[in-house]
C-alpha positions in Angstrom: 0.0 0.0 0.0 1.3 3.5 -1.0 0.9 6.9 0.5 2.2 10.3 -0.7 4.7 11.9 1.6 7.8 14.1 1.9 11.2 12.4 1.9 13.5 13.7 4.6 17.4 13.6 4.5 17.4 11.0 7.2 15.3 8.6 5.1 12.1 9.1 7.1 8.9 10.3 5.4 6.6 13.1 6.6 3.0 13.5 5.9 3.1 17.3 6.7 5.8 19.8 5.7 6.1 22.2 8.7 8.7 24.7 9.6 8.8 24.4 13.4 9.3 27.5 15.5 10.6 25.8 18.7 10.9 27.6 22.0 13.4 26.2 24.4 11.5 27.4 27.5 8.3 29.1 28.5 10.0 32.5 28.4 10.5 32.1 24.6 7.0 30.8 23.8 5.3 34.1 23.0 8.1 35.3 20.8 7.9 32.0 19.0 4.2 32.4 18.5 4.6 35.9 17.0 7.3 34.6 14.6 5.1 31.7 13.4 2.2 34.1 12.9 4.2 35.9 10.3 5.4 32.9 8.3 3.0 30.8 6.3 3.9 27.2 6.5 5.3 27.4 10.0 3.9 26.2 13.3 4.8 26.8 16.9 4.3 25.2 20.3 3.6 26.8 23.6 6.3 25.5 26.0 5.3 25.5 29.6 8.7 24.3 31.1 12.3 24.3 30.0 14.1 26.0 32.9 14.7 25.6 36.7 13.7 21.9 36.5 15.0 19.0 38.5 17.2 16.8 36.4 14.6 14.1 35.8 12.1 16.6 34.5 14.7 18.5 32.5 15.7 15.3 30.7 12.0 14.7 29.8 11.7 18.2 28.4 14.8 18.0 26.3 13.7 14.6 25.0 10.3 16.1 23.9 12.0 19.2 22.3 14.5 17.2 20.3 11.8 14.6 19.4 9.5 17.3 18.0 12.3 18.7 15.9 13.2 15.2 14.6 9.6 14.3 13.8 9.3 13.5 10.0 6.5 16.0 9.6 9.0 18.8 10.3 11.0 20.1 7.4 13.2 22.4 9.4 13.5 24.1 12.8 14.0 27.6 14.1 15.0 27.4 17.8 14.2 30.3 20.0 15.7 30.6 23.5 15.8 33.3 26.2 19.4 33.1 27.3 19.5 32.2 30.9 17.7 28.8 30.9 19.5 25.5 31.7 19.8 24.6 28.0 20.7 27.4 25.7 19.3 27.8 22.2 22.8 26.8 21.0 22.9 23.6 23.0 19.4 22.6 22.0 20.3 23.2 18.4 23.4 21.0 18.8 21.2 18.2 20.4 18.8 18.3 17.5 21.6 18.1 15.0 22.9 15.0 16.7 19.7 13.1 15.8 18.6 14.6 12.5 20.3 16.4 9.6 17.4 18.7 8.6 17.9 22.5 8.6 18.2 24.0 12.1 19.0 27.6 13.2 18.7 29.2 16.5 18.4 32.6 18.2 18.5 33.9 21.8 16.3 36.7 22.9 18.9 38.1 25.3 21.7 37.7 22.7 19.7 39.6 20.1 18.8 42.5 22.4 15.1 41.7 22.9 11.9 40.4 21.3 11.8 42.8 18.3 15.3 42.1 17.1 14.8 38.3 17.6 11.5 38.4 15.7 13.0 40.3 12.8 15.9 38.0 12.4 14.0 34.8 13.0 11.2 35.7 10.6 13.7 36.2 7.7 15.2 32.9 8.3 11.9 31.1 8.8 10.5 32.6 5.6 13.5 31.4 3.6 13.2 27.9 5.2 9.4 27.9 4.4 10.2 28.8 0.8 12.6 25.9 0.5 10.1 23.6 2.1 7.5 24.6 -0.4 9.7 23.3 -3.3 9.3 19.8 -2.0 6.6 17.7 -3.6 4.8 14.6 -2.3 6.2 11.3 -3.6 4.9 7.8 -3.4 6.1 5.8 -0.4 5.3 2.4 1.0 3.0 2.5 4.0 5.8 0.8 6.0 7.2 4.3 6.5 4.3 5.3 8.7 4.2 5.2 12.5 0.7 5.7 13.9 0.1 6.8 17.5 -3.0 5.3 19.2 -4.8 7.3 21.9 -8.1 7.3 23.7 -9.7 10.1 25.8 -13.1 10.6 27.3 -13.9 6.9 27.0 -17.3 5.5 27.6 -18.9 2.1 27.4 -19.0 2.3 23.6 -15.2 2.7 23.4 -14.3 -0.8 24.3 -17.2 -2.3 22.2 -16.6 -0.4 18.9 -14.0 2.4 18.5 -11.1 0.7 20.3 -11.6 -2.7 18.6 -11.9 -1.0 15.2 -8.6 0.9 15.8 -7.1 -2.4 17.0 -8.0 -3.9 13.7 -6.4 -0.9 12.0 -3.3 -1.4 14.0 -3.1 -5.1 13.0 -3.5 -4.1 9.4 -0.7 -1.6 9.5 1.7 -3.9 11.3 1.0 -6.6 8.7 1.8 -4.1 6.0 5.2 -3.4 7.7 4.3 -0.2 9.4 4.5 0.7 13.1 1.9 1.5 15.7 2.4 2.9 19.2 0.0 2.6 22.1 0.5 4.5 25.4 -1.2 5.4 28.7 0.3 3.0 31.2 -2.2 3.7 34.0 -4.9 2.4 31.6 -3.3 -1.0 31.3 -3.6 -1.5 35.1 -5.8 -4.4 35.9 -5.4 -5.8 32.4 -1.6 -5.7 32.1 -1.4 -9.5 32.3 -3.6 -9.8 29.2 -1.6 -7.2 27.3 1.7 -8.8 28.3 0.7 -12.0 26.6 1.2 -10.2 23.3 4.9 -9.6 24.1 7.4 -10.9 21.5 9.7 -12.0 24.2 9.8 -12.7 28.0 11.9 -9.5 28.4 9.1 -7.4 26.8 6.5 -9.3 28.8 8.3 -8.4 32.0 8.7 -4.8 30.9 4.9 -4.4 30.4 4.2 -5.8 33.8 7.0 -3.7 35.4 5.8 -0.3 34.0 2.4 -0.8 35.5 3.7 -2.0 38.8 6.2 0.9 38.9 3.5 3.4 38.3 1.4 2.2 41.2 4.5 2.0 43.4 5.4 5.5 42.5 2.0 6.8 43.4 1.9 4.8 46.7 5.2 6.4 47.7 3.5 9.8 47.4 0.5 8.5 49.4 -1.7 8.6 46.2 -4.0 6.0 44.6 -4.5 5.7 40.9 -8.2 4.9 41.4 -8.9 8.4 42.8 -8.5 9.8 39.3 -9.4 6.7 37.2 -12.0 6.3 35.9 -12.7 10.0 35.5 -16.2 11.4 36.2 -16.9 11.4 32.5 -15.9 7.8 32.2 -18.3 6.9 35.0 -21.1 8.8 33.5 -20.4 7.0 30.3 -20.7 3.6 32.0 -17.2 2.6 33.1 -17.2 1.8 36.8 -13.6 0.6 37.5 -10.0 1.0 36.3 -10.0 -2.7 35.3 -13.1 -2.2 33.2 -11.6 0.8 31.6 -8.3 -1.0 30.9 -9.9 -4.0 29.3 -11.5 -1.6 26.8 -8.3 0.4 26.4 -6.0 -2.4 25.4 -8.3 -3.4 22.5 -7.1 -0.4 20.5 -3.6 -1.8 20.3 -4.7 -4.8 18.3 -3.4 -8.4 18.6 0.1 -8.4 17.0 3.2 -9.1 19.0 4.6 -6.2 21.0 8.2 -5.8 19.8 9.4 -2.9 22.0 8.6 -0.9 25.2 10.0 2.6 25.1 10.3 5.4 27.6 8.3 8.6 27.6 9.0 10.5 24.3 11.7 8.0 23.3 12.2 7.2 19.6 11.7 3.5 19.0 14.4 1.3 17.4 12.0 -1.5 16.3 9.3 -1.7 13.7 5.9 -3.2 14.6 3.5 -2.9 17.6 5.2 -0.7 20.2 4.2 0.5 23.7 5.3 3.8 25.1 5.3 4.3 28.9 3.3 7.5 29.5 0.7 8.9 31.9 -3.0 8.5 31.3 -3.6 12.1 30.5 -4.3 12.0 26.7 -2.6 15.3 25.7 0.6 14.3 27.6 0.5 10.9 25.9 0.0 12.4 22.4 2.8 14.9 23.0 5.2 12.0 23.8 4.2 9.8 20.9 4.7 12.7 18.4 8.1 13.4 20.0 8.8 9.7 19.6 8.3 10.0 15.8 4.6 9.3 15.1 3.5 11.1 12.0 -0.2 10.6 12.7 -2.5 9.9 15.7 -5.8 8.0 15.8 -7.7 9.1 18.9 -10.8 7.2 20.1 -13.3 8.9 22.3 -16.8 8.0 23.5 -17.6 11.3 25.3 -15.9 13.5 22.7 -12.8 15.8 22.8 -11.5 18.5 20.5 -7.7 18.2 21.2 -5.2 18.3 18.3 -1.5 18.8 17.8 0.5 21.3 15.7 2.9 18.8 14.2 0.7 15.8 13.4 -2.9 15.3 12.4 -5.2 13.7 15.0 -8.1 11.6 13.6 -11.0 11.5 16.1 -12.9 8.2 16.1 -16.1 7.6 18.2 -18.3 4.6 18.6 -21.1 6.7 20.2 -23.5 7.9 17.6 -24.9 10.6 19.9 -21.4 12.0 20.5 -20.7 12.0 16.8 -23.9 14.1 16.2 -23.4 16.3 19.2 -19.7 17.0 18.5 -19.7 16.7 14.7 -17.4 19.7 14.5 -14.7 17.7 16.2 -15.4 14.0 15.3 -13.9 12.6 12.1 -15.2 9.1 12.0 -18.3 7.4 13.4 -17.9 3.7 14.0 -21.2 3.2 15.9 -22.4 0.9 13.1 -20.5 -1.8 14.9 -22.8 -1.5 17.8 -25.9 -1.4 15.7 -24.8 -4.5 13.8 -24.7 -2.7 10.4 -20.9 -3.2 10.1 -18.3 -5.5 11.5 -15.1 -4.6 13.3 -13.2 -5.9 10.3 -15.2 -3.7 7.9 -14.7 -0.6 10.1 -11.0 -1.4 10.3 -10.8 -1.2 6.5 -12.7 2.1 6.5 -10.3 3.5 9.1 -7.3 2.4 7.0 -8.7 4.3 4.0 -9.2 7.4 6.1 -5.7 7.1 7.5 -4.2 7.0 4.0 -6.3 10.0 2.9 -5.1 12.0 5.8 -1.5 10.9 5.2 -2.0 12.1 1.6 -3.0 15.6 2.8 -6.6 15.6 3.8 -6.9 17.7 7.0 -8.6 16.5 10.1 -11.1 18.6 12.0 -8.6 19.4 14.7 -6.2 20.6 12.0 -8.9 22.8 10.5 -9.3 24.5 13.8 -5.5 24.9 14.2 -5.5 23.1 17.5 -2.0 22.8 18.9 -2.3 21.2 22.4 0.8 19.9 24.2 1.5 18.8 27.7 4.8 17.5 29.0 4.5 15.0 31.9 6.2 16.1 35.1 6.4 12.8 36.9 10.1 12.0 37.3 9.4 8.3 37.0 9.2 8.7 33.2 12.9 9.1 32.7 
């Protein structure tokens, strides 16, 4: 199967062609936003951290920053720093250049004498970069070059019956075609981790799946916290999910049935191809952030209750198995798979429909979150994810 994408110098393939205006810290976020607003073809993120962090959180932030820059959907990067943060714009630029050979330039607000000077210089560079990016054309590539992130948020009873199994079928299809899929949200494996671990390609991976769940609960217990006070959420309960085990049994469906070939840390770039698990928190935006930093070019996001979230770097396809949610939030939902529940279509049939939609989006069709310009990110602050 073929999709049309942008070949990168490192051999990876993007389905979008962004120039990323990347702040190194919160103090550079607004300057980055203004720069991006003046350059068509560029995107920015709002960084909420990046300075005065403990070492564990600092490592997480830097992994996300460099991962965003390396994402195949990014043509080139303009790094904007302040000047007194732990990692200067120059050091961030150097870190990015170690993992990718795409164009990268950087500016420091203090070095340039303030916001106006920084904006003037960065806009000129970003415009030239965007012009170069515009010269690229989409070329045919085998679908094995895709890595799809799998997410759920605002789950209800329909999620585990329709949307998640349909996306699981999609995941299996992609893996069988040589592509990669990534499932996250460790807290939402708890209670069903022994079932998920049966899919492990080796005993080592089996033990890693069990360990990340155990370690998460141990971490919370050390802070006198209990996972079950926040899971399931009020919306989950209103939607018919009563326990974390019930939620987890539905959650793991969306990862399909193929062998899990690798377990990676939060925002870590995988080394294997196939079905992958990333160790992340249960908060959907923090998980999506990490998977895109890990290299996912596209996210498929199931939701029973409905959610509008999107990301600046990668398209997010919203899938719901709740017909009422689709009608109520039609501005945000991309695909309705409730026909599984009504018996009009099978899980297998819906998996095929989702595959066709995935390829269309990879070829350039914009999702509803993209049409709104949504650009949510959240970097997890729990030091366990290092």
